[in-house]
Each structure stands twice: as C-alpha cells, then as structure tokens.
mmCIF file of the C-alpha atoms, coordinates in Angstrom:
data_MODEL
# 
_entry.id   MODEL 
# 
loop_
_atom_site.group_PDB 
_atom_site.id 
_atom_site.type_symbol 
_atom_site.label_atom_id 
_atom_site.label_alt_id 
_atom_site.label_comp_id 
_atom_site.label_asym_id 
_atom_site.label_entity_id 
_atom_site.label_seq_id 
_atom_site.pdbx_PDB_ins_code 
_atom_site.Cartn_x 
_atom_site.Cartn_y 
_atom_site.Cartn_z 
_atom_site.occupancy 
_atom_site.B_iso_or_equiv 
_atom_site.pdbx_formal_charge 
_atom_site.auth_seq_id 
_atom_site.auth_comp_id 
_atom_site.auth_asym_id 
_atom_site.auth_atom_id 
_atom_site.pdbx_PDB_model_num 
ATOM 1   C CA . MET A 1 1   ? -0.155  -0.134 0.069   1.00 0.00 ? 1   MET A CA 1 
ATOM 2   C CA . LYS A 1 2   ? 1.340   3.241  -0.898  1.00 0.00 ? 2   LYS A CA 1 
ATOM 3   C CA . ARG A 1 3   ? 1.884   6.093  1.491   1.00 0.00 ? 3   ARG A CA 1 
ATOM 4   C CA . PRO A 1 4   ? 0.258   9.456  0.285   1.00 0.00 ? 4   PRO A CA 1 
ATOM 5   C CA . GLN A 1 5   ? 2.873   11.783 -0.550  1.00 0.00 ? 5   GLN A CA 1 
ATOM 6   C CA . THR A 1 6   ? 3.262   14.793 1.195   1.00 0.00 ? 6   THR A CA 1 
ATOM 7   C CA . HIS A 1 7   ? 4.441   18.131 -0.391  1.00 0.00 ? 7   HIS A CA 1 
ATOM 8   C CA . VAL A 1 8   ? 7.234   20.068 0.992   1.00 0.00 ? 8   VAL A CA 1 
ATOM 9   C CA . SER A 1 9   ? 5.299   23.293 1.420   1.00 0.00 ? 9   SER A CA 1 
ATOM 10  C CA . ASN A 1 10  ? 2.880   21.393 3.913   1.00 0.00 ? 10  ASN A CA 1 
ATOM 11  C CA . TYR A 1 11  ? 5.985   20.615 6.109   1.00 0.00 ? 11  TYR A CA 1 
ATOM 12  C CA . MET A 1 12  ? 6.911   24.165 6.008   1.00 0.00 ? 12  MET A CA 1 
ATOM 13  C CA . THR A 1 13  ? 3.395   25.452 6.994   1.00 0.00 ? 13  THR A CA 1 
ATOM 14  C CA . ALA A 1 14  ? 3.616   22.752 9.882   1.00 0.00 ? 14  ALA A CA 1 
ATOM 15  C CA . PHE A 1 15  ? 6.863   23.886 11.307  1.00 0.00 ? 15  PHE A CA 1 
ATOM 16  C CA . PHE A 1 16  ? 5.965   27.664 10.721  1.00 0.00 ? 16  PHE A CA 1 
ATOM 17  C CA . ASN A 1 17  ? 2.716   27.282 12.794  1.00 0.00 ? 17  ASN A CA 1 
ATOM 18  C CA . GLN A 1 18  ? 4.460   25.443 15.777  1.00 0.00 ? 18  GLN A CA 1 
ATOM 19  C CA . LEU A 1 19  ? 6.899   28.478 16.400  1.00 0.00 ? 19  LEU A CA 1 
ATOM 20  C CA . PRO A 1 20  ? 6.091   30.872 19.277  1.00 0.00 ? 20  PRO A CA 1 
ATOM 21  C CA . ASP A 1 21  ? 4.143   34.190 17.958  1.00 0.00 ? 21  ASP A CA 1 
ATOM 22  C CA . GLU A 1 22  ? 7.223   36.341 18.512  1.00 0.00 ? 22  GLU A CA 1 
ATOM 23  C CA . GLN A 1 23  ? 9.375   34.322 16.083  1.00 0.00 ? 23  GLN A CA 1 
ATOM 24  C CA . LYS A 1 24  ? 6.445   34.190 13.679  1.00 0.00 ? 24  LYS A CA 1 
ATOM 25  C CA . LYS A 1 25  ? 6.288   37.815 13.737  1.00 0.00 ? 25  LYS A CA 1 
ATOM 26  C CA . ARG A 1 26  ? 10.065  38.215 13.052  1.00 0.00 ? 26  ARG A CA 1 
ATOM 27  C CA . ALA A 1 27  ? 10.114  35.819 10.292  1.00 0.00 ? 27  ALA A CA 1 
ATOM 28  C CA . LEU A 1 28  ? 7.426   37.558 8.664   1.00 0.00 ? 28  LEU A CA 1 
ATOM 29  C CA . ILE A 1 29  ? 8.954   40.938 9.066   1.00 0.00 ? 29  ILE A CA 1 
ATOM 30  C CA . ASP A 1 30  ? 12.390  39.530 7.799   1.00 0.00 ? 30  ASP A CA 1 
ATOM 31  C CA . ARG A 1 31  ? 10.710  38.217 4.982   1.00 0.00 ? 31  ARG A CA 1 
ATOM 32  C CA . LYS A 1 32  ? 8.977   41.504 4.049   1.00 0.00 ? 32  LYS A CA 1 
ATOM 33  C CA . ILE A 1 33  ? 12.286  43.360 4.410   1.00 0.00 ? 33  ILE A CA 1 
ATOM 34  C CA . LYS A 1 34  ? 14.085  40.928 1.934   1.00 0.00 ? 34  LYS A CA 1 
ATOM 35  C CA . GLN A 1 35  ? 11.107  41.419 -0.413  1.00 0.00 ? 35  GLN A CA 1 
ATOM 36  C CA . VAL A 1 36  ? 11.479  45.167 -0.392  1.00 0.00 ? 36  VAL A CA 1 
ATOM 37  C CA . HIS A 1 37  ? 15.173  45.139 -0.754  1.00 0.00 ? 37  HIS A CA 1 
ATOM 38  C CA . ALA A 1 38  ? 14.954  42.863 -3.932  1.00 0.00 ? 38  ALA A CA 1 
ATOM 39  C CA . GLN A 1 39  ? 12.340  44.925 -5.495  1.00 0.00 ? 39  GLN A CA 1 
ATOM 40  C CA . PHE A 1 40  ? 14.100  47.995 -4.948  1.00 0.00 ? 40  PHE A CA 1 
ATOM 41  C CA . ALA A 1 41  ? 17.404  46.485 -6.172  1.00 0.00 ? 41  ALA A CA 1 
ATOM 42  C CA . ALA A 1 42  ? 15.751  45.470 -9.409  1.00 0.00 ? 42  ALA A CA 1 
ATOM 43  C CA . CYS A 1 43  ? 14.394  49.098 -10.110 1.00 0.00 ? 43  CYS A CA 1 
ATOM 44  C CA . VAL A 1 44  ? 17.587  50.859 -9.766  1.00 0.00 ? 44  VAL A CA 1 
ATOM 45  C CA . ASP A 1 45  ? 21.000  51.154 -10.738 1.00 0.00 ? 45  ASP A CA 1 
ATOM 46  C CA . GLU A 1 46  ? 24.092  49.502 -9.025  1.00 0.00 ? 46  GLU A CA 1 
ATOM 47  C CA . PHE A 1 47  ? 25.908  52.757 -8.319  1.00 0.00 ? 47  PHE A CA 1 
ATOM 48  C CA . ILE A 1 48  ? 22.776  54.105 -6.395  1.00 0.00 ? 48  ILE A CA 1 
ATOM 49  C CA . LEU A 1 49  ? 22.664  50.922 -4.383  1.00 0.00 ? 49  LEU A CA 1 
ATOM 50  C CA . GLU A 1 50  ? 26.057  51.414 -3.206  1.00 0.00 ? 50  GLU A CA 1 
ATOM 51  C CA . HIS A 1 51  ? 25.038  54.218 -1.516  1.00 0.00 ? 51  HIS A CA 1 
ATOM 52  C CA . ILE A 1 52  ? 21.892  53.411 -0.162  1.00 0.00 ? 52  ILE A CA 1 
ATOM 53  C CA . ASN A 1 53  ? 21.608  53.242 3.729   1.00 0.00 ? 53  ASN A CA 1 
ATOM 54  C CA . SER A 1 54  ? 17.707  51.806 4.189   1.00 0.00 ? 54  SER A CA 1 
ATOM 55  C CA . VAL A 1 55  ? 14.503  51.335 2.190   1.00 0.00 ? 55  VAL A CA 1 
ATOM 56  C CA . TYR A 1 56  ? 11.093  51.377 3.594   1.00 0.00 ? 56  TYR A CA 1 
ATOM 57  C CA . MET A 1 57  ? 7.655   50.405 2.106   1.00 0.00 ? 57  MET A CA 1 
ATOM 58  C CA . THR A 1 58  ? 4.757   51.657 4.277   1.00 0.00 ? 58  THR A CA 1 
ATOM 59  C CA . LYS A 1 59  ? 1.070   52.329 3.955   1.00 0.00 ? 59  LYS A CA 1 
ATOM 60  C CA . GLU A 1 60  ? -0.544  55.362 4.990   1.00 0.00 ? 60  GLU A CA 1 
ATOM 61  C CA . GLU A 1 61  ? -4.411  55.640 5.693   1.00 0.00 ? 61  GLU A CA 1 
ATOM 62  C CA . ILE A 1 62  ? -6.205  58.021 3.354   1.00 0.00 ? 62  ILE A CA 1 
ATOM 63  C CA . PRO A 1 63  ? -8.509  60.048 5.286   1.00 0.00 ? 63  PRO A CA 1 
ATOM 64  C CA . ASP A 1 64  ? -12.272 60.472 3.917   1.00 0.00 ? 64  ASP A CA 1 
ATOM 65  C CA . SER A 1 65  ? -11.130 58.748 0.610   1.00 0.00 ? 65  SER A CA 1 
ATOM 66  C CA . GLY A 1 66  ? -13.740 58.911 -2.060  1.00 0.00 ? 66  GLY A CA 1 
ATOM 67  C CA . ASP A 1 67  ? -12.320 55.581 -3.610  1.00 0.00 ? 67  ASP A CA 1 
ATOM 68  C CA . VAL A 1 68  ? -13.526 52.639 -1.554  1.00 0.00 ? 68  VAL A CA 1 
ATOM 69  C CA . SER A 1 69  ? -11.049 50.326 -3.519  1.00 0.00 ? 69  SER A CA 1 
ATOM 70  C CA . ARG A 1 70  ? -8.151  52.289 -2.346  1.00 0.00 ? 70  ARG A CA 1 
ATOM 71  C CA . GLU A 1 71  ? -8.008  53.125 1.249   1.00 0.00 ? 71  GLU A CA 1 
ATOM 72  C CA . THR A 1 72  ? -4.120  53.327 1.758   1.00 0.00 ? 72  THR A CA 1 
ATOM 73  C CA . HIS A 1 73  ? -1.207  54.906 -0.020  1.00 0.00 ? 73  HIS A CA 1 
ATOM 74  C CA . GLN A 1 74  ? 1.850   53.178 -0.625  1.00 0.00 ? 74  GLN A CA 1 
ATOM 75  C CA . ILE A 1 75  ? 4.996   55.256 0.394   1.00 0.00 ? 75  ILE A CA 1 
ATOM 76  C CA . LEU A 1 76  ? 8.363   54.345 -0.765  1.00 0.00 ? 76  LEU A CA 1 
ATOM 77  C CA . THR A 1 77  ? 11.350  55.805 1.629   1.00 0.00 ? 77  THR A CA 1 
ATOM 78  C CA . VAL A 1 78  ? 14.656  55.441 0.584   1.00 0.00 ? 78  VAL A CA 1 
ATOM 79  C CA . TYR A 1 79  ? 17.664  56.914 2.735   1.00 0.00 ? 79  TYR A CA 1 
ATOM 80  C CA . VAL A 1 80  ? 20.802  57.707 1.185   1.00 0.00 ? 80  VAL A CA 1 
ATOM 81  C CA . ASP A 1 81  ? 24.644  58.543 2.508   1.00 0.00 ? 81  ASP A CA 1 
ATOM 82  C CA . ASN A 1 82  ? 25.091  61.286 0.003   1.00 0.00 ? 82  ASN A CA 1 
ATOM 83  C CA . SER A 1 83  ? 23.171  64.184 -1.342  1.00 0.00 ? 83  SER A CA 1 
ATOM 84  C CA . LEU A 1 84  ? 24.749  63.914 -5.177  1.00 0.00 ? 84  LEU A CA 1 
ATOM 85  C CA . VAL A 1 85  ? 23.232  60.344 -4.800  1.00 0.00 ? 85  VAL A CA 1 
ATOM 86  C CA . ALA A 1 86  ? 19.839  61.664 -3.558  1.00 0.00 ? 86  ALA A CA 1 
ATOM 87  C CA . ALA A 1 87  ? 19.540  64.074 -6.618  1.00 0.00 ? 87  ALA A CA 1 
ATOM 88  C CA . GLU A 1 88  ? 20.404  61.124 -8.833  1.00 0.00 ? 88  GLU A CA 1 
ATOM 89  C CA . LEU A 1 89  ? 17.775  59.119 -7.318  1.00 0.00 ? 89  LEU A CA 1 
ATOM 90  C CA . ASN A 1 90  ? 15.449  62.093 -7.700  1.00 0.00 ? 90  ASN A CA 1 
ATOM 91  C CA . ALA A 1 91  ? 16.307  62.599 -11.399 1.00 0.00 ? 91  ALA A CA 1 
ATOM 92  C CA . GLN A 1 92  ? 15.063  58.779 -11.915 1.00 0.00 ? 92  GLN A CA 1 
ATOM 93  C CA . ARG A 1 93  ? 12.109  59.121 -9.369  1.00 0.00 ? 93  ARG A CA 1 
ATOM 94  C CA . GLU A 1 94  ? 9.454   58.734 -12.008 1.00 0.00 ? 94  GLU A CA 1 
ATOM 95  C CA . LEU A 1 95  ? 11.104  55.849 -13.823 1.00 0.00 ? 95  LEU A CA 1 
ATOM 96  C CA . ILE A 1 96  ? 11.556  53.699 -10.617 1.00 0.00 ? 96  ILE A CA 1 
ATOM 97  C CA . ILE A 1 97  ? 7.914   54.324 -9.560  1.00 0.00 ? 97  ILE A CA 1 
ATOM 98  C CA . LEU A 1 98  ? 6.980   53.059 -13.201 1.00 0.00 ? 98  LEU A CA 1 
ATOM 99  C CA . LYS A 1 99  ? 9.455   49.725 -12.912 1.00 0.00 ? 99  LYS A CA 1 
ATOM 100 C CA . TYR A 1 100 ? 7.355   49.149 -9.448  1.00 0.00 ? 100 TYR A CA 1 
ATOM 101 C CA . ARG A 1 101 ? 4.379   49.282 -11.333 1.00 0.00 ? 101 ARG A CA 1 
ATOM 102 C CA . GLU A 1 102 ? 5.629   47.008 -14.027 1.00 0.00 ? 102 GLU A CA 1 
ATOM 103 C CA . GLN A 1 103 ? 7.440   44.389 -12.468 1.00 0.00 ? 103 GLN A CA 1 
ATOM 104 C CA . PHE A 1 104 ? 5.922   44.180 -9.374  1.00 0.00 ? 104 PHE A CA 1 
ATOM 105 C CA . ASP A 1 105 ? 2.243   45.311 -9.677  1.00 0.00 ? 105 ASP A CA 1 
ATOM 106 C CA . VAL A 1 106 ? 3.088   47.851 -6.716  1.00 0.00 ? 106 VAL A CA 1 
ATOM 107 C CA . LYS A 1 107 ? 1.385   51.399 -7.177  1.00 0.00 ? 107 LYS A CA 1 
ATOM 108 C CA . VAL A 1 108 ? 3.935   53.745 -5.117  1.00 0.00 ? 108 VAL A CA 1 
ATOM 109 C CA . ASP A 1 109 ? 1.859   56.862 -4.445  1.00 0.00 ? 109 ASP A CA 1 
ATOM 110 C CA . ARG A 1 110 ? 4.715   58.854 -2.857  1.00 0.00 ? 110 ARG A CA 1 
ATOM 111 C CA . PHE A 1 111 ? 8.716   58.628 -3.061  1.00 0.00 ? 111 PHE A CA 1 
ATOM 112 C CA . ASP A 1 112 ? 10.561  60.193 -0.336  1.00 0.00 ? 112 ASP A CA 1 
ATOM 113 C CA . ILE A 1 113 ? 14.283  60.389 -0.374  1.00 0.00 ? 113 ILE A CA 1 
ATOM 114 C CA . LYS A 1 114 ? 16.261  61.578 2.819   1.00 0.00 ? 114 LYS A CA 1 
ATOM 115 C CA . ILE A 1 115 ? 19.794  62.081 3.996   1.00 0.00 ? 115 ILE A CA 1 
ATOM 116 C CA . SER A 1 116 ? 20.848  59.436 6.481   1.00 0.00 ? 116 SER A CA 1 
ATOM 117 C CA . ARG A 1 117 ? 22.381  60.949 9.817   1.00 0.00 ? 117 ARG A CA 1 
ATOM 118 C CA . GLY A 1 118 ? 24.546  59.681 12.323  1.00 0.00 ? 118 GLY A CA 1 
ATOM 119 C CA . ALA A 1 119 ? 25.110  55.904 13.064  1.00 0.00 ? 119 ALA A CA 1 
ATOM 120 C CA . TYR A 1 120 ? 22.616  55.077 10.381  1.00 0.00 ? 120 TYR A CA 1 
ATOM 121 C CA . ARG A 1 121 ? 25.007  56.627 7.687   1.00 0.00 ? 121 ARG A CA 1 
ATOM 122 C CA . GLU A 1 122 ? 27.223  53.501 8.086   1.00 0.00 ? 122 GLU A CA 1 
ATOM 123 C CA . ASN A 1 123 ? 24.529  50.960 7.340   1.00 0.00 ? 123 ASN A CA 1 
ATOM 124 C CA . TYR A 1 124 ? 24.879  49.444 3.660   1.00 0.00 ? 124 TYR A CA 1 
ATOM 125 C CA . PRO A 1 125 ? 22.193  46.794 3.367   1.00 0.00 ? 125 PRO A CA 1 
ATOM 126 C CA . PHE A 1 126 ? 22.988  46.138 -0.521  1.00 0.00 ? 126 PHE A CA 1 
ATOM 127 C CA . LYS A 1 127 ? 26.764  45.555 0.117   1.00 0.00 ? 127 LYS A CA 1 
ATOM 128 C CA . LYS A 1 128 ? 26.388  42.167 0.623   1.00 0.00 ? 128 LYS A CA 1 
ATOM 129 C CA . LEU A 1 129 ? 24.231  41.662 -2.257  1.00 0.00 ? 129 LEU A CA 1 
ATOM 130 C CA . GLN A 1 130 ? 26.784  43.344 -4.516  1.00 0.00 ? 130 GLN A CA 1 
ATOM 131 C CA . ASN A 1 131 ? 29.841  41.570 -2.920  1.00 0.00 ? 131 ASN A CA 1 
ATOM 132 C CA . GLN A 1 132 ? 28.209  38.468 -3.921  1.00 0.00 ? 132 GLN A CA 1 
ATOM 133 C CA . LYS A 1 133 ? 27.278  39.405 -7.346  1.00 0.00 ? 133 LYS A CA 1 
ATOM 134 C CA . ASN A 1 134 ? 30.917  40.638 -7.980  1.00 0.00 ? 134 ASN A CA 1 
ATOM 135 C CA . LYS A 1 135 ? 32.335  37.345 -6.544  1.00 0.00 ? 135 LYS A CA 1 
ATOM 136 C CA . ASP A 1 136 ? 29.983  35.268 -8.742  1.00 0.00 ? 136 ASP A CA 1 
ATOM 137 C CA . LYS A 1 137 ? 31.260  37.581 -11.801 1.00 0.00 ? 137 LYS A CA 1 
ATOM 138 C CA . LYS A 1 138 ? 34.779  37.333 -10.739 1.00 0.00 ? 138 LYS A CA 1 
ATOM 139 C CA . HIS A 1 139 ? 35.087  33.290 -10.645 1.00 0.00 ? 139 HIS A CA 1 
ATOM 140 C CA . GLY A 1 140 ? 32.363  32.354 -12.661 1.00 0.00 ? 140 GLY A CA 1 
ATOM 141 C CA . CYS A 1 141 ? 30.656  30.466 -9.930  1.00 0.00 ? 141 CYS A CA 1 
ATOM 142 C CA . ARG A 1 142 ? 30.100  30.882 -6.165  1.00 0.00 ? 142 ARG A CA 1 
ATOM 143 C CA . PHE A 1 143 ? 32.070  27.924 -5.331  1.00 0.00 ? 143 PHE A CA 1 
ATOM 144 C CA . PHE A 1 144 ? 35.642  28.880 -6.435  1.00 0.00 ? 144 PHE A CA 1 
ATOM 145 C CA . GLY A 1 145 ? 37.829  29.315 -3.811  1.00 0.00 ? 145 GLY A CA 1 
ATOM 146 C CA . SER A 1 146 ? 35.700  27.875 -1.362  1.00 0.00 ? 146 SER A CA 1 
ATOM 147 C CA . PRO A 1 147 ? 36.417  24.401 0.609   1.00 0.00 ? 147 PRO A CA 1 
ATOM 148 C CA . PHE A 1 148 ? 34.043  22.710 -1.653  1.00 0.00 ? 148 PHE A CA 1 
ATOM 149 C CA . TYR A 1 149 ? 35.811  23.829 -4.739  1.00 0.00 ? 149 TYR A CA 1 
ATOM 150 C CA . ALA A 1 150 ? 39.436  23.115 -3.226  1.00 0.00 ? 150 ALA A CA 1 
ATOM 151 C CA . ALA A 1 151 ? 38.305  19.578 -2.327  1.00 0.00 ? 151 ALA A CA 1 
ATOM 152 C CA . TYR A 1 152 ? 37.226  18.599 -5.870  1.00 0.00 ? 152 TYR A CA 1 
ATOM 153 C CA . TYR A 1 153 ? 39.913  20.491 -7.703  1.00 0.00 ? 153 TYR A CA 1 
ATOM 154 C CA . PRO A 1 154 ? 43.105  20.641 -5.459  1.00 0.00 ? 154 PRO A CA 1 
ATOM 155 C CA . PHE A 1 155 ? 45.385  21.236 -8.262  1.00 0.00 ? 155 PHE A CA 1 
ATOM 156 C CA . PHE A 1 156 ? 44.137  25.051 -8.580  1.00 0.00 ? 156 PHE A CA 1 
ATOM 157 C CA . THR A 1 157 ? 44.789  25.870 -5.067  1.00 0.00 ? 157 THR A CA 1 
ATOM 158 C CA . LYS A 1 158 ? 47.466  28.268 -4.241  1.00 0.00 ? 158 LYS A CA 1 
ATOM 159 C CA . SER A 1 159 ? 49.564  25.396 -2.393  1.00 0.00 ? 159 SER A CA 1 
ATOM 160 C CA . THR A 1 160 ? 50.216  23.707 -5.214  1.00 0.00 ? 160 THR A CA 1 
ATOM 161 C CA . VAL A 1 161 ? 51.540  26.465 -7.450  1.00 0.00 ? 161 VAL A CA 1 
ATOM 162 C CA . SER A 1 162 ? 55.171  26.287 -8.336  1.00 0.00 ? 162 SER A CA 1 
ATOM 163 C CA . PRO A 1 163 ? 57.384  29.376 -7.123  1.00 0.00 ? 163 PRO A CA 1 
ATOM 164 C CA . GLN A 1 164 ? 58.775  29.528 -10.570 1.00 0.00 ? 164 GLN A CA 1 
ATOM 165 C CA . TYR A 1 165 ? 55.486  30.724 -11.724 1.00 0.00 ? 165 TYR A CA 1 
ATOM 166 C CA . SER A 1 166 ? 55.102  33.184 -8.995  1.00 0.00 ? 166 SER A CA 1 
ATOM 167 C CA . HIS A 1 167 ? 54.788  37.088 -10.210 1.00 0.00 ? 167 HIS A CA 1 
ATOM 168 C CA . SER A 1 168 ? 57.321  38.230 -7.690  1.00 0.00 ? 168 SER A CA 1 
ATOM 169 C CA . ARG A 1 169 ? 60.517  36.608 -9.109  1.00 0.00 ? 169 ARG A CA 1 
ATOM 170 C CA . SER A 1 170 ? 63.291  38.549 -9.826  1.00 0.00 ? 170 SER A CA 1 
ATOM 171 C CA . LEU A 1 171 ? 63.969  39.864 -13.405 1.00 0.00 ? 171 LEU A CA 1 
ATOM 172 C CA . PRO A 1 172 ? 66.931  39.467 -15.323 1.00 0.00 ? 172 PRO A CA 1 
ATOM 173 C CA . GLY A 1 173 ? 69.266  42.082 -15.307 1.00 0.00 ? 173 GLY A CA 1 
ATOM 174 C CA . ASN A 1 174 ? 68.884  43.776 -18.856 1.00 0.00 ? 174 ASN A CA 1 
ATOM 175 C CA . ALA A 1 175 ? 65.213  43.294 -18.574 1.00 0.00 ? 175 ALA A CA 1 
ATOM 176 C CA . PRO A 1 176 ? 62.925  46.541 -18.398 1.00 0.00 ? 176 PRO A CA 1 
ATOM 177 C CA . SER A 1 177 ? 61.928  47.518 -14.883 1.00 0.00 ? 177 SER A CA 1 
ATOM 178 C CA . HIS A 1 178 ? 57.970  47.820 -15.905 1.00 0.00 ? 178 HIS A CA 1 
ATOM 179 C CA . LEU A 1 179 ? 57.886  43.891 -16.913 1.00 0.00 ? 179 LEU A CA 1 
# 
C-alpha cells in the first residue's frame, strides 16, 4: 500500500505554525524586508545601491477617501548617504515608480528620498548583495575558492602552484623594470 506523498510546503507550514508568536512575527518581518530590498534592487542601478542606507515600503491611511477600493497610500522611503546620490535618485524617481508598477504590480503613491544622519549613515544593506554578485562574476561560480571547490579541484589551489611561476620573481638584469 502506497503512502500518500506530502508536499514540502505542507511541512514548512506545519513548522511555521509550531513557532512561538514572537518568532513568527520576526520571520514575517524579515521576509518583508528581503522582499522590499529585492524589489528596490531590481529597479535601480548598482551605483545607487552602493549608497543606500535603508529602504522602507509603508502604507498610510487615506482620510475620507472617495475611492472605496483604495484606502491606503503606498509610500517608498529611501535613505541615502550622499546628497549627490539623492539628486540622481530624484532624477530617476518617475522611472523607478514605473518599474515598480510594471515589474511588481505595486503602485507607489509617494516616493520620499532622505539623507541619513549619525550612525545610520554607516549601514549599507546592499553591500552584501553586491559583494556576492561581484564574487560570482569574478570567478564564474560561487564555489570557486571555497572549501568545496578546493576539495574537488586541489590542483588549482595556491599550495600547488610552483614558485617559479610566481609573479614576485626577480627579473633578469637587462630586462625593463616595468615587466
């Protein structure tokens, strides 16, 4: 007799339902933060991402709205570390709002750009994302240089490279110094 197969999502749902309320709330908040960051990263250039300190997508109640279908406004608030980047982001404001609508079906009603102050100025949530992308591009795959890669391809590790092929060797006496 065959056992009925249970889908992985059912296990995840059961696991999530067993978590304490505080951890559930934190998991949902972290998920929303990652979603907002991923959406924003898809809508702006990498240069701008390097200077972003935080991104918030909030809702604001519309008092006495005549439109029953929309009772809230979506507000995208971005904090940057530099006023020049704020000016560039301001110039791309309408394009970013359009990309949100086209790619994610999110209607951004207000887009606020603010300059970070104090300790918040040192927070760069997109640096890790950029570093991972650069690492992938540099080596062709994310496993290059990792213990996994070294275990299966030991002939490419630094310990196996012969010293005669090192770039720090001395040059012959009559060779140009720039070589």
